[in-house]
C-alpha positions in Angstrom: -71.8 81.2 58.6 -69.6 78.0 58.8 -72.9 76.4 58.8 -74.1 77.6 55.3 -70.2 77.0 54.0 -70.4 73.4 54.9 -73.9 72.7 53.8 -72.4 74.1 50.5 -70.6 70.7 50.4 -73.8 68.6 50.5 -75.3 70.5 47.9 -71.4 70.4 45.4 -71.3 66.9 45.9 -75.0 65.6 45.6 -75.1 62.2 43.5 -77.4 60.0 42.2 -79.6 57.1 44.6 -77.5 54.7 46.2 -77.5 51.5 45.0 -76.1 48.1 46.5 -74.9 46.8 43.4 -71.7 48.3 42.8 -69.4 48.6 39.4 -66.6 46.4 41.3 -69.0 43.2 41.2 -68.2 43.4 37.2 -66.3 40.5 36.4 -65.9 36.7 36.1 -67.3 34.6 38.6 -67.2 31.0 39.4 -68.0 27.8 42.0 -64.5 26.6 42.8 -65.7 23.0 43.8 -67.4 23.1 40.7 -64.9 24.5 38.2 -65.4 24.0 34.2 -68.6 26.5 34.3 -68.8 30.4 35.7 -70.3 33.4 35.3 -69.5 36.9 33.7 -71.1 40.1 35.3 -71.4 43.6 33.6 -73.0 46.1 35.7 -74.2 48.7 33.6 -75.8 51.2 35.4 -77.3 51.6 39.2 -80.5 49.4 38.8 -79.4 47.3 35.6 -76.7 44.3 34.9 -76.0 41.7 32.1 -75.1 38.0 33.3 -73.6 35.4 31.1 -73.4 31.7 31.9 -71.0 29.9 30.6 -72.3 26.0 31.2 -73.8 22.4 29.5 -77.0 21.0 28.8 -78.0 17.9 31.0 -76.4 15.7 28.2 -72.6 17.2 29.0 -72.6 19.9 25.5 -71.9 23.1 26.6 -74.3 26.0 26.2 -74.4 29.4 26.8 -77.2 31.4 28.9 -77.3 34.7 28.8 -79.7 37.4 31.6 -81.4 40.2 31.3 -81.2 41.2 35.0 -82.3 44.3 37.7 -80.6 45.6 40.2 -82.9 45.0 43.9 -80.8 46.0 47.0 -77.6 43.8 47.0 -79.6 40.9 44.3 -79.2 40.7 40.4 -82.0 39.4 39.1 -82.6 37.7 36.0 -84.6 36.4 33.6 -82.5 34.1 31.8 -82.4 33.1 27.7 -80.9 30.5 25.4 -80.0 30.6 21.6 -79.6 27.7 19.2 -79.7 26.9 15.7 -76.8 29.3 14.6 -74.1 27.5 12.8 -70.5 28.4 12.8 -69.1 29.9 10.6 -72.4 31.4 8.9 -73.5 32.9 11.7 -76.9 33.8 10.1 -79.0 35.0 12.5 -82.3 33.9 10.8 -81.5 30.4 12.1 -81.7 31.4 15.9 -84.1 30.3 18.0 -84.5 32.0 21.3 -85.9 30.0 24.1 -87.2 31.1 27.8 -84.7 29.2 30.1 -85.5 30.2 33.5 -84.6 32.9 35.9 -81.4 33.2 38.7 -80.8 35.5 41.5 -77.0 36.5 42.6 -77.3 37.4 46.0 -73.5 39.7 47.0 -72.4 39.5 50.0 -69.4 41.5 49.9 -67.0 42.3 46.6 -65.7 38.8 46.3 -68.8 36.6 47.5 -71.8 35.6 46.4 -74.3 32.5 45.9 -76.6 31.9 43.1 -80.1 30.4 43.2 -81.8 29.3 39.5 -84.8 27.8 38.0 -85.6 26.7 34.8 -88.6 26.1 32.6 -86.9 24.4 30.0 -86.2 20.6 29.0 -84.2 19.2 26.6 -85.3 16.0 24.8 -87.1 15.6 28.2 -84.4 16.2 30.8 -85.2 19.0 32.8 -82.4 21.4 33.4 -83.7 21.8 37.3 -82.8 24.5 39.9 -80.7 25.0 42.8 -78.4 27.0 44.6 -74.7 27.7 44.8 -71.9 29.6 46.3 -69.5 31.9 44.1 -67.0 33.7 44.6 -64.6 36.3 42.4 -62.3 34.7 39.7 -61.4 37.7 37.8 -62.0 41.7 38.0 -61.9 44.1 35.2 -59.4 46.7 35.4 -60.2 49.9 36.8 -62.6 48.2 38.8 -60.7 46.3 41.5 -62.6 46.0 44.6 -60.9 47.1 47.8 -59.0 44.8 50.9 -61.1 46.8 53.4 -64.6 46.3 52.8 -65.8 49.6 54.1 -63.4 52.2 52.1 -65.2 54.8 50.2 -66.8 58.2 49.9 -69.8 58.8 51.7 -73.3 60.5 52.2 -75.9 60.3 54.9 -76.6 61.8 57.7 -77.2 61.2 61.5 -80.6 61.1 63.7 -79.6 62.9 67.8 -82.1 64.4 70.2 -85.1 64.0 66.4 -83.0 66.5 64.5 -81.2 65.2 61.5 -78.0 66.2 60.2 -76.5 65.6 56.8 -72.5 64.7 56.0 -70.2 63.3 54.1 -66.8 61.3 54.6 -64.0 59.2 53.9 -63.0 56.3 55.1 -59.5 55.1 54.2 -58.5 51.4 53.4 -56.8 51.3 56.6 -60.2 52.5 58.1 -59.2 56.1 59.2 -62.8 58.1 59.1 -62.8 61.7 58.6 -66.5 63.3 58.7 -68.2 66.6 58.7 -71.7 67.2 59.0 -73.8 70.3 58.4 -73.9 71.6 61.9 -70.0 72.1 61.8 -69.4 68.6 63.7 -66.2 66.7 62.7 -65.7 63.2 63.1 -61.8 61.5 63.2 -60.9 58.3 64.0 -60.6 54.8 63.1 -62.6 52.1 62.1 -62.2 48.3 63.0 -64.2 45.5 61.2 -65.0 42.3 63.6 -63.5 39.3 61.5 -65.6 37.5 63.8 -68.9 38.7 63.1 -69.7 38.8 59.5 -70.9 42.9 58.4 -70.2 43.9 62.4 -68.0 46.9 63.0 -66.6 49.2 66.0 -65.5 52.8 65.3 -63.3 55.2 68.1 -61.5 58.4 67.6 -62.4 61.9 68.4 -65.5 64.5 67.6 -64.9 67.5 67.2 -67.5 70.8 67.0 -67.3 74.2 65.7 -71.2 74.7 66.9 -70.0 77.8 69.0 -67.0 79.2 67.0 -63.6 77.6 69.2 -63.4 73.7 68.5 -64.8 71.9 71.6 -63.3 68.1 71.3 -64.1 65.0 72.9 -63.2 61.4 72.5 -66.1 58.6 71.3 -66.7 55.2 71.0 -69.5 53.8 68.4 -70.7 50.1 67.0 -72.8 49.0 64.3 -72.8 47.5 60.9 -72.0 47.4 57.2 -73.3 46.2 54.0 -71.8 46.5 50.9 -72.4 50.1 50.3 -74.2 51.6 53.8 -72.7 52.0 57.3 -75.3 52.5 60.8 -73.9 53.4 64.0 -74.6 53.9 66.9 -73.7 56.2 69.4 -73.5 58.3 71.9 -72.3 62.3 71.9 -70.1 62.8 74.4 -70.7 66.5 74.0 -74.1 66.6 74.1 -75.0 63.8 76.0 -77.7 62.1 73.3 -77.3 58.9 71.5 -78.2 58.9 67.7 -77.7 56.6 65.2 -75.2 57.7 62.0 -76.3 55.9 58.5 -74.4 56.8 55.8 -74.4 55.5 51.8 -71.0 54.8 49.6 -71.3 57.0 46.4 -69.9 54.0 44.4 -69.4 55.8 41.3 -67.0 58.8 42.9 -65.1 56.3 45.1 -64.0 54.1 42.1 -62.7 56.6 39.6 -59.4 56.1 39.3 -57.4 59.7 40.1 -53.4 60.2 39.3 -51.1 63.4 40.3 -51.9 64.4 36.5 -55.5 65.6 37.9 -54.4 67.1 41.1 -51.6 69.2 39.3 -51.7 73.0 38.8 -53.4 75.7 40.8 -56.1 76.0 42.8 -58.1 78.3 45.6 -59.0 76.7 48.7 -61.7 78.0 50.9 -61.4 77.1 54.4 -64.5 75.8 55.7 -63.9 75.7 59.4 -62.4 79.7 59.2 -64.1 80.5 55.7 -60.9 82.0 54.6 -59.4 81.7 50.9 -56.0 81.4 49.8 -54.2 80.3 46.7 -52.9 76.5 46.6 -50.0 75.1 44.0 -50.1 70.9 43.6 -46.8 69.7 42.0 -46.6 66.7 39.3 -45.5 64.4 42.5 -48.6 65.5 45.2 -46.1 68.0 47.0 -48.4 71.5 47.4 -48.2 74.8 49.4 -50.6 77.7 50.1 -50.9 80.7 52.0 -54.3 82.3 53.1 -56.2 85.6 53.9 -54.8 85.2 57.2 -51.8 84.4 56.4 -51.0 81.0 57.7 -48.7 78.6 55.3 -49.1 75.5 54.1 -46.7 72.9 53.3 -48.0 69.3 52.7 -47.7 66.4 50.6 -50.8 64.4 49.0 -50.2 60.4 48.2 -52.8 57.7 46.2 -52.8 54.8 48.2 -54.7 52.7 45.5 -54.8 54.5 41.7 -57.9 52.4 41.0 -59.8 54.1 44.2 -60.5 57.9 44.7 -59.3 58.3 48.1 -56.0 60.4 48.9 -53.9 60.6 52.1 -53.2 64.7 52.6 -50.4 65.5 55.5 -49.2 69.2 56.0 -48.0 71.5 58.1 -48.9 75.3 59.0 -47.1 78.3 60.2 -47.4 82.0 60.9 -51.1 81.6 62.0 -53.1 81.6 65.8 -56.1 80.1 64.0 -54.8 76.4 64.0 -51.2 75.5 63.2 -49.2 72.0 63.6 -49.3 69.0 61.7 -52.1 67.7 60.0 -52.8 64.4 58.5 -56.2 63.4 56.3 -58.0 62.2 53.8 -59.6 63.6 50.7 -61.1 63.0 46.9 -61.4 64.6 43.6 -64.5 65.0 42.1 -63.6 65.1 38.2 -66.8 65.9 37.3 -67.3 69.2 39.1 -63.0 69.5 39.5 -63.1 69.9 43.5 -60.6 67.9 45.7 -62.1 67.7 49.5 -59.6 67.9 51.9 -59.9 67.0 55.6 -57.5 66.7 58.3 -56.4 66.7 62.1 -53.6 67.5 64.1 -55.4 66.4 67.5 -56.8 69.6 68.6 -58.2 71.5 65.0 -59.1 70.0 62.4 -59.5 71.8 58.3 -61.8 71.1 55.7 -61.2 72.4 52.6 -62.9 72.8 49.5 -60.4 73.6 46.7 -61.4 74.8 42.8 -59.3 75.0 40.0 -57.8 78.6 39.3 
């Protein structure tokens, strides 16, 4: 029963195909060593972007280049054009002439650093624009699409491969590196990620793994190491419960992660499904994030939801459980709100027991 309920999470929260180009990349970019020209990037979808380059021609006159871009992995590749002929004030489109300028590629290393490569096929009065490469950094972002200070924070789905068996899962990584993850075989992970600042793209993780495969929780500590890209994490680990080695590959749900969330979105009456024990109960969330709940086993929940960053859909959760024998004490964890399906998902841990809840609005 538990595996069936947990599997429901992945069906209910399925997202579009993963792309490494993030909406947060939209904004203004430039080369600090060459202040005076720069780029405006607009991420339109998972596979399309528009790039504008405010630059100068070979003789020093200002020009405006624009590119129709395709997103490929962590790069946007654009065919670039230039318009000439329109007179200011008249704005007669019949006077415009479109020229094929060349191509450019922008490779994003993270949310604030990128590399530009360009190649022009155009000459002006016999002088070529040429080709080259330069570093770019973010100058300004768009309100509502601010990058996290912690590059791997977000909502993820993916899979673990262990002993030639694939287990799908969904998880949350907070902006302080807290990890909450539940798999389809009733195994939960609660721990801490640490980004290795000395080795770009590398991280380590440690914490507790809790298995409900046999009903009652079995807890063990774990360590893991791996790498991250702007939108994905790969960890190599050894399962301390089985002794098997495995690999966890998870991918960020960018659209879900970057949705803004407020207490007004969460306020109201809900019904909570306890994924671990299969119980249900009513929940009331107030306008400041405090909540109370009971379930059909007589357990009483009182707690607080916090929103650490109103521009990211990652919630902090803490609550105390009293009045029941199944799981009691103080739990802490994280959650997120899926506005598209009006679902609230919470994962929490008290050091011995775990709680995974799906809340649907009444």
